[in-house]
Backbone as CSV, one residue per row, in Angstrom:
resi,resn,N_x,N_y,N_z,CA_x,CA_y,CA_z,C_x,C_y,C_z
1,MET,55.519,174.180,130.195,56.088,172.617,130.032,57.249,172.445,129.125
2,LEU,58.533,172.057,129.655,59.399,171.733,128.663,59.176,170.758,127.906
3,LYS,59.707,171.037,126.685,59.443,169.866,125.209,60.964,169.427,125.085
4,PRO,61.429,168.378,125.738,62.761,167.889,125.508,63.098,167.418,124.261
5,ARG,62.217,166.883,123.477,62.088,166.419,122.182,61.597,166.844,120.747
6,LEU,61.700,166.450,119.725,60.683,166.948,118.509,59.474,166.467,118.717
7,ASN,59.265,165.359,119.308,57.815,164.620,119.687,57.433,165.306,120.927
8,PRO,56.480,166.211,120.950,55.930,166.972,122.136,55.351,165.916,123.296
9,PHE,55.245,164.760,122.892,54.684,163.711,123.944,55.704,163.124,124.582
10,MET,56.977,162.862,123.947,58.142,162.162,124.737,58.666,162.973,125.808
11,GLY,58.302,162.242,126.851,59.235,162.924,128.055,58.291,164.164,128.671
12,THR,56.990,164.201,128.429,56.002,165.107,129.020,54.913,164.216,129.418
13,ASP,53.879,165.091,130.194,52.637,164.663,130.554,51.671,164.954,129.871
14,LEU,52.033,165.605,128.595,51.130,166.216,127.587,49.717,165.175,127.350
15,ASP,50.042,163.801,126.829,48.952,162.857,126.741,48.031,162.808,127.827
16,LEU,48.379,162.725,129.072,47.710,162.553,130.363,46.873,163.932,130.515
17,GLN,47.656,164.945,130.207,46.666,166.295,130.558,45.491,166.587,129.537
18,LEU,45.843,166.077,128.361,44.661,165.984,127.351,43.578,165.072,127.547
19,ARG,43.882,163.897,127.795,43.013,162.768,128.104,42.237,163.063,129.226
20,ALA,43.059,163.653,130.313,42.259,164.291,131.594,41.072,165.433,131.258
21,ARG,41.367,165.953,130.250,40.493,166.950,129.758,39.334,166.714,128.587
22,LYS,39.485,165.152,128.547,38.932,164.694,127.329,38.687,165.328,125.843
23,ILE,39.975,165.795,125.545,40.404,166.436,124.293,40.637,165.254,123.426
24,SER,40.055,165.050,122.192,40.144,164.250,121.285,40.922,164.581,119.888
25,THR,40.842,165.860,119.547,41.304,166.459,118.546,42.332,167.689,118.706
26,ILE,43.252,167.223,118.041,44.704,168.068,118.282,44.906,169.241,116.935
27,LEU,45.069,170.306,117.093,45.431,171.280,116.073,46.837,171.296,115.811
28,PHE,47.557,171.281,114.789,48.897,171.364,114.599,49.194,172.560,113.895
29,GLY,50.445,173.195,114.207,51.075,174.262,113.442,52.555,174.469,114.096
30,GLY,53.318,175.124,113.356,54.391,175.420,114.026,55.579,175.351,112.823
31,TYR,56.951,175.570,113.449,57.962,175.969,112.658,58.534,174.491,112.264
32,SER,59.168,174.502,111.070,59.800,173.204,110.560,58.742,172.118,110.165
33,THR,57.940,172.628,109.170,56.928,171.501,108.776,57.433,170.079,108.522
34,ASN,58.656,169.915,108.120,58.898,168.492,107.730,59.612,167.905,108.708
35,VAL,60.067,168.532,109.950,60.457,167.954,111.043,59.661,168.084,112.382
36,GLY,59.786,169.198,112.841,59.052,169.375,114.263,57.572,168.997,114.205
37,VAL,57.120,169.643,113.115,55.458,169.601,113.014,55.149,168.037,112.755
38,GLU,55.918,167.351,111.612,55.746,166.178,111.075,55.679,165.112,112.428
39,SER,56.928,165.309,113.174,57.183,164.231,114.207,56.036,164.630,115.310
40,GLY,55.480,165.806,115.659,54.329,165.826,116.473,53.096,164.976,115.816
41,VAL,52.896,165.257,114.561,51.692,164.832,113.949,51.838,163.322,113.912
42,ARG,52.818,162.799,113.601,52.945,161.213,113.705,52.769,160.724,115.088
43,ALA,53.361,161.319,115.993,52.931,160.619,117.439,51.724,160.832,117.903
44,VAL,51.265,162.074,117.629,49.713,162.053,118.330,48.600,161.266,117.552
45,ARG,49.098,161.040,116.215,48.287,160.047,115.621,48.289,158.564,115.941
46,ASP,49.537,158.225,116.022,49.946,156.991,116.905,49.153,156.881,118.407
47,LEU,48.956,157.714,119.009,48.186,158.043,120.352,46.860,157.892,120.145
48,GLY,46.033,157.958,118.889,44.782,157.689,118.606,43.922,158.827,118.700
49,TYR,44.677,160.136,118.794,43.872,161.715,118.505,43.655,161.638,116.988
50,ASP,42.639,162.358,116.846,42.167,163.034,115.552,43.323,164.296,115.266
51,VAL,43.810,164.313,114.177,44.846,165.328,113.967,44.303,166.386,112.829
52,VAL,44.683,167.599,113.075,44.497,168.566,112.172,45.654,169.465,111.792
53,VAL,46.300,169.352,110.513,47.268,170.471,110.288,46.670,171.658,109.852
54,VAL,46.941,172.607,110.514,46.591,174.077,109.913,47.652,174.684,108.978
55,SER,47.366,174.329,107.814,48.310,174.372,106.600,49.401,175.919,106.788
56,ASP,48.424,176.774,106.840,48.875,178.121,106.705,49.450,178.684,108.252
57,CYS,49.335,177.799,109.115,50.146,178.070,110.387,51.473,177.087,110.612
58,CYS,51.887,176.773,109.504,53.122,175.811,109.664,54.269,176.487,108.570
59,TYR,55.467,176.418,109.010,56.314,177.197,108.172,57.649,176.316,108.113
60,ASN,58.294,176.554,107.106,59.779,176.032,106.839,60.538,177.183,105.972
61,VAL,61.875,177.387,106.362,62.532,178.184,105.329,62.726,177.539,104.106
62,GLN,62.661,176.271,104.058,62.719,175.508,102.702,61.552,175.188,102.166
63,GLU,60.924,176.184,101.285,59.542,176.331,100.780,59.095,174.903,100.233
64,GLU,60.184,174.344,99.488,59.758,173.072,98.972,59.361,172.037,99.818
65,LEU,60.216,171.931,100.716,60.030,170.968,101.930,58.767,171.107,102.647
66,HIS,58.317,172.331,102.715,56.971,172.737,103.479,55.847,172.218,102.536
67,GLU,55.942,172.439,101.498,55.051,172.435,100.473,54.610,170.811,100.188
68,TRP,55.831,170.114,100.165,55.940,168.473,99.781,55.386,168.046,100.909
69,THR,55.718,168.259,102.233,55.165,167.554,103.622,53.895,167.744,103.623
70,LEU,53.367,168.861,103.486,51.799,169.182,103.412,51.180,168.516,102.408
71,ALA,51.466,168.302,101.339,50.820,167.541,100.101,50.923,166.089,100.087
72,LYS,52.150,165.720,100.411,52.389,164.000,100.334,52.371,163.233,101.783
73,ILE,52.789,163.957,102.847,52.962,163.295,104.256,51.772,163.365,105.039
74,MET,51.687,164.662,105.285,50.557,165.006,106.315,49.076,164.473,106.033
75,PRO,48.771,164.325,104.740,47.440,163.944,104.640,47.279,162.243,104.979
76,ILE,48.641,161.503,105.077,48.316,160.181,105.659,48.180,160.070,107.058
77,PHE,48.464,161.042,107.969,48.121,161.198,109.298,47.303,162.043,109.794
78,ALA,46.757,162.950,109.137,45.974,164.075,109.638,45.052,164.791,108.377
79,ARG,44.085,165.546,108.734,43.477,166.398,107.776,44.174,167.683,107.710
80,VAL,44.449,168.206,106.488,45.324,169.205,106.411,44.224,170.357,105.722
81,LEU,44.260,171.599,106.615,43.229,172.334,106.157,43.662,173.823,106.455
82,PRO,43.266,174.849,105.650,43.863,176.162,105.906,43.230,176.873,107.301
83,SER,43.668,177.808,107.939,43.018,178.272,109.251,41.545,179.053,109.051
84,GLU,41.346,179.393,107.668,39.984,180.136,107.584,39.212,178.763,107.528
85,GLN,39.340,177.670,107.063,38.331,176.503,107.119,38.375,175.984,108.767
86,VAL,39.424,175.906,109.287,39.526,175.452,110.650,38.638,176.440,111.504
87,LEU,38.706,177.566,111.359,37.915,178.375,112.344,36.457,178.298,112.013
88,LYS,36.037,178.247,110.696,34.836,177.872,110.468,34.047,176.548,110.960
89,LEU,35.166,175.696,110.960,34.506,174.174,111.667,34.463,174.491,113.332
90,LEU,35.201,175.355,113.838,35.251,175.714,115.310,34.129,176.475,115.704
91,GLY,33.664,177.203,114.767,32.595,178.255,114.826,31.378,178.513,115.228
């Protein structure tokens, strides 16, 4: 699936595909914590999903932006957990 925007739901049928599979919780990771990941997290939260940001699966070249976003912004929209804790919850 082509993702034409930072928001992975904009211009795609991702929401439709997830709802068809009765998926209600989304795990997020990726590059550019304060731009790409944050954009997706905000969008998916607005769509009503439960959101988990896997903190050690996110990255940004600018470490201070990465850490600030995980500490100050992401908790507004999602649970922020390290992968070890996420695996225990899945497991």
